[in-house]
matplotlib code that plots the C-alpha trace (Angstrom):
import matplotlib.pyplot as plt

x = [21.4, 22.9, 21.1, 23.1, 21.9, 18.4, 20.2, 18.2, 14.7, 15.2, 16.2, 13.4, 10.9, 12.6, 12.1, 8.3, 8.3, 9.7, 7.9, 4.9, 1.8, 0.9, 1.9, 1.0, 3.6, 3.2, 5.6, 5.4, 8.0, 8.6, 8.5, 12.1, 13.6, 13.9, 9.9, 9.5, 12.8, 13.1, 9.9, 11.4, 14.3, 12.3, 9.8, 12.5, 12.4, 8.9, 5.8, 4.2, 1.3, 2.4, 0.4, 1.3, -1.5, -1.9, -4.1, -7.1, -10.6, -11.5, -12.6, -9.7, -7.3, -9.6, -8.6, -4.8, -5.2, -6.8, -4.4, -0.9, -2.6, -3.0, 0.7, 1.0, -2.0, -2.6, -5.8, -8.6, -11.5, -9.8, -8.3, -12.1, -13.1, -14.6, -14.2, -17.0, -15.1, -11.9, -13.6, -14.2, -10.8, -8.7, -10.3, -11.0, -7.0, -6.1, -8.1, -6.6, -3.7, -3.0, 0.3, 3.0, 4.7, 3.8, 2.2, 3.6, 0.5, 2.1, 0.0, 2.1, 1.4, -1.7, -2.5, -4.1, -5.4, -7.7, -8.1, -10.5, -11.9, -11.6, -13.4, -10.0, -8.4, -11.8, -11.9, -8.1, -9.1, -12.1, -10.3, -7.3, -9.5, -12.2, -9.0, -6.0, -4.7, -5.9, -3.6, 0.1, 0.6, 0.2, 2.1, 0.3, 2.4, 0.9, 3.2, 2.7, 4.2, 4.3, 1.5, -0.2, -0.5, -2.2, -4.4, -5.3, -9.3, -9.3, -9.5, -9.2, -5.4, -5.0, -2.8, -3.2, -4.7, -2.9, -2.3, -2.3, 0.5]
y = [-4.0, -0.7, 1.5, 3.0, 5.4, 7.3, 9.9, 12.5, 10.6, 10.3, 14.2, 15.5, 12.9, 14.7, 17.7, 17.8, 16.0, 19.0, 21.6, 23.0, 21.8, 18.6, 16.5, 13.9, 11.8, 8.6, 6.8, 3.9, 2.3, -1.1, -4.0, -4.9, -1.7, -0.3, 1.8, -0.1, -0.1, 3.7, 4.1, 2.1, 4.0, 7.0, 6.3, 5.2, 7.0, 9.1, 8.3, 5.9, 3.9, 1.4, -0.5, -3.1, -4.3, -8.0, -9.5, -10.5, -9.3, -5.5, -7.1, -8.4, -5.8, -3.2, -5.4, -5.4, -1.8, -1.3, -3.8, -1.5, 1.6, -0.2, -0.5, 3.4, 4.2, 1.5, 2.3, -0.5, 1.0, 0.7, -2.6, -3.8, -1.8, -3.4, -0.9, -1.2, 1.0, 2.3, 6.0, 5.0, 3.4, 6.1, 9.1, 7.4, 6.7, 9.9, 12.0, 9.8, 11.5, 14.2, 14.9, 17.6, 16.1, 14.6, 11.7, 9.6, 7.0, 4.7, 2.5, 0.6, -2.0, 0.5, -1.5, -4.9, -3.0, -0.8, -3.9, -5.2, -1.9, -0.1, 3.0, 3.4, 6.1, 7.8, 7.6, 9.3, 11.8, 13.5, 12.7, 14.7, 17.5, 18.0, 17.1, 16.0, 18.9, 21.2, 19.7, 20.3, 17.4, 14.6, 13.8, 10.6, 8.0, 6.0, 3.4, 0.8, -0.7, 1.3, -0.9, -1.4, 2.3, 2.8, 0.3, 0.3, 1.0, 1.9, -0.9, 1.1, 1.9, 5.6, 8.1, 8.2, 11.4, 13.9, 14.5, 17.9, 18.5]
z = [21.4, 20.7, 18.4, 15.6, 12.8, 12.7, 14.6, 12.1, 12.7, 16.4, 16.9, 14.8, 17.2, 20.1, 18.7, 18.4, 22.1, 23.4, 21.3, 23.7, 21.0, 19.8, 17.4, 14.9, 13.3, 10.8, 10.6, 6.9, 5.3, 4.2, 6.1, 8.2, 8.2, 11.6, 12.5, 15.7, 16.9, 16.3, 17.7, 20.6, 21.4, 21.0, 24.1, 26.0, 29.6, 28.8, 29.5, 26.7, 26.1, 23.0, 21.2, 19.0, 16.4, 15.7, 13.2, 15.2, 16.2, 17.3, 20.2, 21.4, 20.1, 22.1, 25.0, 24.2, 23.8, 27.2, 29.1, 27.5, 29.1, 31.8, 32.2, 32.2, 34.4, 36.6, 36.9, 38.7, 36.5, 33.7, 34.6, 34.1, 31.2, 28.4, 25.0, 22.7, 20.1, 19.2, 19.8, 23.7, 23.4, 23.0, 24.1, 27.3, 27.9, 26.9, 28.7, 31.7, 31.3, 33.5, 34.4, 33.2, 30.5, 27.2, 26.3, 23.9, 22.5, 19.6, 17.5, 15.8, 12.9, 13.1, 9.1, 10.9, 13.7, 11.0, 9.0, 11.8, 12.8, 9.0, 10.8, 13.0, 10.4, 10.9, 14.7, 14.3, 12.2, 14.2, 17.8, 16.3, 15.0, 18.0, 21.1, 20.7, 18.4, 21.3, 23.8, 24.3, 26.6, 24.1, 21.1, 18.9, 16.6, 14.0, 12.5, 9.4, 6.6, 3.3, 1.4, 4.8, 5.6, 2.3, 2.2, 5.8, 6.1, 2.5, -0.3, -3.2, -2.0, -2.4, -1.0, 3.2, 4.3, 5.5, 9.2, 10.6, 13.0]

ax = plt.figure().add_subplot(projection="3d")
ax.plot(x, y, z, "-o")
ax.set_aspect("equal")
plt.show()
């Protein structure tokens, strides 16, 4: 299917990808407006780990994330890893990246992942502040529905955090 529209958004993502600095980019909005399609188009021909959150248990999500990461790394140890939490899962796969160029790590439908693992937004913030923001070889995309983003891991439904980039 031909990709039409969203050229300014695609250009902005490309700019962040080419930049020598790391980036953490939230993409959120109403359901069914093409957020995931935009990401799919952007990550074509780029090294990436694409994880689509589902409404399921934290354990199954962590297993699915491991499987998505293993599609990139083809690492036997990773293939048999049993992550106990999101911090170890995310830290492990981003530390495995030792190539030239940026790795694009996409967490799509983040609100569903955070529903099963309410600590995830805090884990992402901690990893960004302590590790990822110091790396030149990583671009993080967090994607979810507008309503879900505001409520992800936050029962009061306050505004989402502002992520540094």
